[in-house]
DSSP file (Angstrom, degrees, kcal/mol; ACC not computed):
  #  RESIDUE AA STRUCTURE BP1 BP2  ACC     N-H-->O    O-->H-N    N-H-->O    O-->H-N    TCO  KAPPA ALPHA  PHI   PSI    X-CA   Y-CA   Z-CA
    1    1 A M              0   0    0      0, 0.0     2,-0.4     0, 0.0     0, 0.0   0.000 360.0 360.0 360.0 129.4   90.9  107.5   48.1
    2    2 A L        -     0   0    0      0, 0.0     0, 0.0     0, 0.0     0, 0.0  -0.744 360.0-168.7 -91.2 135.3   87.8  106.0   49.6
    3    3 A R        -     0   0    0     -2,-0.4     5,-0.1     1,-0.0     0, 0.0  -0.911  28.5-101.9-120.1 150.5   88.1  104.1   52.9
    4    4 A P    >   -     0   0    0      0, 0.0     3,-1.6     0, 0.0     4,-0.1  -0.258  38.5-107.2 -63.4 160.3   85.6  101.8   54.6
    5    5 A A  G >  S+     0   0    0      1,-0.3     3,-1.4     2,-0.2    -2,-0.0   0.833 118.2  58.8 -60.7 -34.6   83.8  103.4   57.6
    6    6 A F  G 3  S+     0   0    0      1,-0.3    -1,-0.3     2,-0.1     3,-0.2   0.604 100.3  58.6 -74.4  -8.4   85.7  101.2   60.1
    7    7 A C  G <  S+     0   0    0     -3,-1.6    -1,-0.3     1,-0.2    -2,-0.2   0.254  73.5 100.7 -99.8  11.3   89.0  102.7   58.8
    8    8 A R    <   +     0   0    0     -3,-1.4    -1,-0.2    -4,-0.1    -2,-0.1   0.053  49.0 133.6 -88.1  29.2   88.1  106.3   59.6
    9    9 A A  S >  S-     0   0    0     -3,-0.2     3,-1.6     1,-0.1    -2,-0.0  -0.335  73.9-104.8 -69.7 160.0   90.1  106.4   62.8
   10   10 A P  T 3  S+     0   0    0      0, 0.0    -1,-0.1     0, 0.0    -3,-0.0   0.820 121.3  39.5 -58.0 -31.5   92.3  109.4   63.3
   11   11 A F  T >  S+     0   0    0      2,-0.1     3,-2.3     6,-0.1     7,-0.2   0.260  80.2 140.0-103.5  12.3   95.5  107.4   62.5
   12   12 A A  T <  S+     0   0    0     -3,-1.6    -5,-0.1     1,-0.3     3,-0.0  -0.376  80.0   5.7 -61.9 124.8   94.0  105.3   59.6
   13   13 A G  T 3  S+     0   0    0     -2,-0.2     2,-0.5     1,-0.1    -1,-0.3   0.411 110.2  94.1  85.1  -1.9   96.6  105.1   56.9
   14   14 A D    <>  +     0   0    0     -3,-2.3     4,-1.8     1,-0.1     5,-0.1  -0.723  41.2 167.1-125.0  81.9   99.4  106.8   58.9
   15   15 A E  H  > S+     0   0    0     -2,-0.5     4,-2.7     1,-0.2     5,-0.2   0.838  74.8  57.8 -66.0 -34.4  101.4  104.0   60.6
   16   16 A A  H  > S+     0   0    0      1,-0.2     4,-2.2     2,-0.2    -1,-0.2   0.922 108.3  45.6 -63.9 -43.2  104.2  106.4   61.6
   17   17 A A  H  > S+     0   0    0      2,-0.2     4,-2.3     1,-0.2    -1,-0.2   0.882 112.4  52.1 -67.1 -36.9  101.9  108.6   63.6
   18   18 A L  H  X S+     0   0    0     -4,-1.8     4,-2.4    -7,-0.2    -2,-0.2   0.925 110.3  47.6 -64.3 -44.2  100.2  105.6   65.2
   19   19 A L  H  X S+     0   0    0     -4,-2.7     4,-2.5     1,-0.2    -2,-0.2   0.898 111.5  51.2 -63.1 -40.3  103.6  104.2   66.3
   20   20 A K  H  X S+     0   0    0     -4,-2.2     4,-2.3     2,-0.2    -1,-0.2   0.913 111.1  47.8 -63.6 -42.2  104.6  107.6   67.6
   21   21 A A  H  X S+     0   0    0     -4,-2.3     4,-2.4     2,-0.2    -2,-0.2   0.897 111.9  49.8 -66.2 -40.0  101.4  107.9   69.6
   22   22 A L  H  X S+     0   0    0     -4,-2.4     4,-2.4     2,-0.2    -2,-0.2   0.904 111.1  48.9 -65.1 -40.9  101.8  104.3   71.0
   23   23 A K  H  X S+     0   0    0     -4,-2.5     4,-2.3     2,-0.2    -2,-0.2   0.911 111.7  49.4 -64.1 -41.6  105.4  105.0   72.1
   24   24 A R  H  X S+     0   0    0     -4,-2.3     4,-2.4     2,-0.2    -2,-0.2   0.905 111.6  48.8 -64.6 -41.0  104.3  108.3   73.8
   25   25 A A  H  X S+     0   0    0     -4,-2.4     4,-2.3     2,-0.2    -2,-0.2   0.898 111.3  49.9 -65.2 -40.1  101.5  106.5   75.6
   26   26 A A  H  X S+     0   0    0     -4,-2.4     4,-2.4     2,-0.2    -2,-0.2   0.900 111.2  48.9 -65.2 -40.0  103.8  103.7   76.7
   27   27 A E  H  X S+     0   0    0     -4,-2.3     4,-2.5     2,-0.2    -2,-0.2   0.912 111.4  49.1 -66.3 -42.1  106.3  106.3   78.0
   28   28 A N  H  X S+     0   0    0     -4,-2.4     4,-2.4     2,-0.2    -2,-0.2   0.904 112.0  49.3 -62.7 -40.5  103.6  108.1   79.9
   29   29 A H  H  X S+     0   0    0     -4,-2.3     4,-2.6     2,-0.2    -2,-0.2   0.915 111.5  48.9 -64.3 -42.6  102.4  104.9   81.4
   30   30 A R  H  X S+     0   0    0     -4,-2.4     4,-2.0     1,-0.2    -2,-0.2   0.912 112.5  48.1 -63.8 -42.7  105.9  103.9   82.4
   31   31 A R  H  X S+     0   0    0     -4,-2.5     4,-1.9     2,-0.2    -2,-0.2   0.907 113.1  47.8 -65.4 -42.0  106.5  107.4   84.0
   32   32 A T  H  X S+     0   0    0     -4,-2.4     4,-2.1     1,-0.2    -2,-0.2   0.914 110.6  51.3 -65.5 -43.2  103.2  107.2   85.9
   33   33 A A  H  X S+     0   0    0     -4,-2.6     4,-2.1     1,-0.2    -1,-0.2   0.892 110.4  48.7 -63.2 -39.5  103.8  103.7   87.2
   34   34 A S  H  X S+     0   0    0     -4,-2.0     4,-2.1     1,-0.2    -1,-0.2   0.890 110.5  50.2 -70.1 -36.8  107.3  104.6   88.5
   35   35 A S  H  X S+     0   0    0     -4,-1.9     4,-2.1     2,-0.2    -1,-0.2   0.869 110.1  51.2 -69.2 -33.8  106.0  107.7   90.3
   36   36 A I  H  X S+     0   0    0     -4,-2.1     4,-2.2     2,-0.2    -2,-0.2   0.920 110.1  48.9 -66.8 -42.3  103.2  105.7   91.9
   37   37 A S  H  X S+     0   0    0     -4,-2.1     4,-1.3     1,-0.2    -2,-0.2   0.876 111.3  50.0 -66.6 -35.1  105.7  103.1   93.2
   38   38 A Q  H  X S+     0   0    0     -4,-2.1     4,-0.5     2,-0.2    -1,-0.2   0.900 109.7  51.7 -66.7 -38.9  107.9  105.9   94.6
   39   39 A W  H >< S+     0   0    0     -4,-2.1     3,-0.9     1,-0.2    -2,-0.2   0.895 108.9  50.5 -64.6 -39.5  104.9  107.4   96.3
   40   40 A R  H 3< S+     0   0    0     -4,-2.2    -1,-0.2     1,-0.2    -2,-0.2   0.809 104.6  58.1 -68.0 -28.6  104.0  104.1   97.9
   41   41 A S  H 3< S+     0   0    0     -4,-1.3    -1,-0.2    -5,-0.2    -2,-0.2   0.584  80.0 109.6 -81.3  -7.5  107.5  103.6   99.2
   42   42 A L    <<  -     0   0    0     -3,-0.9     2,-0.2    -4,-0.5    -3,-0.0  -0.475  63.5-139.8 -69.2 135.3  107.5  106.8  101.2
   43   43 A H        -     0   0    0     -2,-0.2     2,-0.4     1,-0.0    -2,-0.1  -0.642  20.6-106.3 -93.4 155.0  107.4  106.2  104.9
   44   44 A M        -     0   0    0     -2,-0.2    -1,-0.0     1,-0.1     2,-0.0  -0.637  33.4-132.8 -81.0 132.9  105.3  108.3  107.3
   45   45 A T     >  -     0   0    0     -2,-0.4     4,-2.4     1,-0.1     5,-0.2  -0.306  24.9-106.2 -76.7 167.8  107.3  110.8  109.4
   46   46 A K  H  > S+     0   0    0      1,-0.2     4,-2.5     2,-0.2     5,-0.2   0.882 121.9  53.6 -62.1 -38.2  106.7  111.1  113.1
   47   47 A E  H  > S+     0   0    0      2,-0.2     4,-2.5     1,-0.2    -1,-0.2   0.904 109.2  48.1 -64.4 -40.2  105.0  114.4  112.6
   48   48 A T  H  > S+     0   0    0      2,-0.2     4,-2.5     1,-0.2    -2,-0.2   0.906 112.0  49.3 -66.4 -41.2  102.6  112.8  110.0
   49   49 A Q  H  X S+     0   0    0     -4,-2.4     4,-2.3     2,-0.2    -2,-0.2   0.906 111.9  49.0 -63.3 -40.9  101.8  110.0  112.4
   50   50 A K  H  X S+     0   0    0     -4,-2.5     4,-2.2     2,-0.2    -2,-0.2   0.921 112.1  47.8 -65.4 -43.6  101.2  112.4  115.2
   51   51 A A  H  X S+     0   0    0     -4,-2.5     4,-2.3     1,-0.2    -2,-0.2   0.902 112.0  49.8 -64.0 -41.0   98.9  114.5  113.1
   52   52 A L  H  X S+     0   0    0     -4,-2.5     4,-2.4     1,-0.2    -1,-0.2   0.893 110.0  50.9 -64.9 -39.5   97.0  111.4  111.9
   53   53 A A  H  X S+     0   0    0     -4,-2.3     4,-2.4     2,-0.2    -2,-0.2   0.895 110.3  49.6 -64.5 -39.6   96.6  110.2  115.5
   54   54 A I  H  X S+     0   0    0     -4,-2.2     4,-2.5     2,-0.2    -2,-0.2   0.911 111.2  49.1 -65.3 -42.1   95.2  113.6  116.5
   55   55 A I  H  X S+     0   0    0     -4,-2.3     4,-2.3     2,-0.2    -2,-0.2   0.922 112.8  47.0 -63.8 -44.1   92.7  113.6  113.6
   56   56 A I  H  X S+     0   0    0     -4,-2.4     4,-2.2     2,-0.2    -2,-0.2   0.907 113.0  49.2 -65.1 -41.4   91.5  110.1  114.4
   57   57 A A  H  X S+     0   0    0     -4,-2.4     4,-2.4     2,-0.2    -2,-0.2   0.908 110.6  50.6 -64.2 -41.1   91.2  110.9  118.1
   58   58 A A  H  X S+     0   0    0     -4,-2.5     4,-2.3     1,-0.2    -2,-0.2   0.900 110.3  49.4 -64.2 -40.0   89.2  114.1  117.3
   59   59 A L  H  X S+     0   0    0     -4,-2.3     4,-2.3     2,-0.2    -1,-0.2   0.892 110.0  51.8 -65.1 -38.7   86.9  112.1  115.1
   60   60 A G  H  X S+     0   0    0     -4,-2.2     4,-2.3     2,-0.2    -2,-0.2   0.920 109.9  48.2 -62.5 -44.0   86.4  109.5  117.8
   61   61 A V  H  X S+     0   0    0     -4,-2.4     4,-2.6     1,-0.2    -2,-0.2   0.905 110.4  52.6 -62.8 -41.0   85.5  112.3  120.3
   62   62 A L  H  X S+     0   0    0     -4,-2.3     4,-2.2     2,-0.2    -2,-0.2   0.913 109.4  48.4 -61.5 -43.2   83.1  113.8  117.8
   63   63 A V  H  X S+     0   0    0     -4,-2.3     4,-2.3     2,-0.2    -1,-0.2   0.915 111.5  50.0 -63.8 -42.8   81.3  110.4  117.3
   64   64 A I  H  X S+     0   0    0     -4,-2.3     4,-2.4     1,-0.2    -2,-0.2   0.916 110.9  49.6 -62.2 -42.9   81.1  109.9  121.1
   65   65 A L  H  X S+     0   0    0     -4,-2.6     4,-2.7     2,-0.2    -1,-0.2   0.883 109.7  51.6 -64.1 -37.8   79.6  113.4  121.5
   66   66 A L  H  X S+     0   0    0     -4,-2.2     4,-2.2     2,-0.2    -2,-0.2   0.921 111.2  46.6 -65.3 -43.0   77.1  112.7  118.8
   67   67 A F  H  X S+     0   0    0     -4,-2.3     4,-1.9     2,-0.2    -2,-0.2   0.902 113.5  49.4 -63.8 -39.8   76.0  109.5  120.4
   68   68 A W  H  X S+     0   0    0     -4,-2.4     4,-1.9     2,-0.2    -2,-0.2   0.909 111.0  49.0 -65.8 -42.5   75.8  111.2  123.8
   69   69 A A  H  X S+     0   0    0     -4,-2.7     4,-1.3     1,-0.2    -1,-0.2   0.887 111.2  50.0 -64.5 -38.4   73.7  114.1  122.3
   70   70 A N  H  < S+     0   0    0     -4,-2.2    -1,-0.2     1,-0.2    -2,-0.2   0.866 109.1  52.5 -66.6 -35.2   71.4  111.6  120.7
   71   71 A H  H  < S+     0   0    0     -4,-1.9    -2,-0.2     1,-0.2    -1,-0.2   0.873 109.4  48.8 -67.5 -37.2   71.0  109.8  124.0
   72   72 A L  H  < S+     0   0    0     -4,-1.9    -1,-0.2    -5,-0.1    -2,-0.2   0.735  89.6  98.8 -75.7 -22.5   70.1  113.0  125.8
   73   73 A R  S  < S-     0   0    0     -4,-1.3     2,-0.3    -5,-0.2    -3,-0.0  -0.434  84.4-112.2 -68.0 134.2   67.5  114.0  123.2
   74   74 A P        -     0   0    0      0, 0.0    -1,-0.1     0, 0.0    -2,-0.1  -0.497  29.1-153.0 -70.5 132.4   63.9  113.1  124.3
   75   75 A H              0   0    0     -2,-0.3    -4,-0.0    -4,-0.1     0, 0.0  -0.885 360.0 360.0-104.9 135.7   62.4  110.3  122.2
   76   76 A P              0   0    0      0, 0.0    -1,-0.1     0, 0.0     0, 0.0   0.500 360.0 360.0 -70.1 360.0   58.6  110.2  121.8
C-alpha cells in the first residue's frame, strides 16, 4: 500500500499504537507534575536553613575580600 509522504509517521495507519503512546505520555506527564508539586510543598528544615545561611554568609565574605583586594592593588 502506498501512502503519501506526510503519512510516513511512525504510527501512520496504526491507531491502537498511537492511542497507547498518547496514554503513556499522558500518564508520564501526570506522574511528573505530581512529583514536582510534592517537591515544591517540602518545607526547609532548620539544618537546611542554617546551611544556606552559612553559604550565603561565606559568599558575602568572599565578595568583600575580592573588593578589598582590588582596592589594595595599585592602579596605573
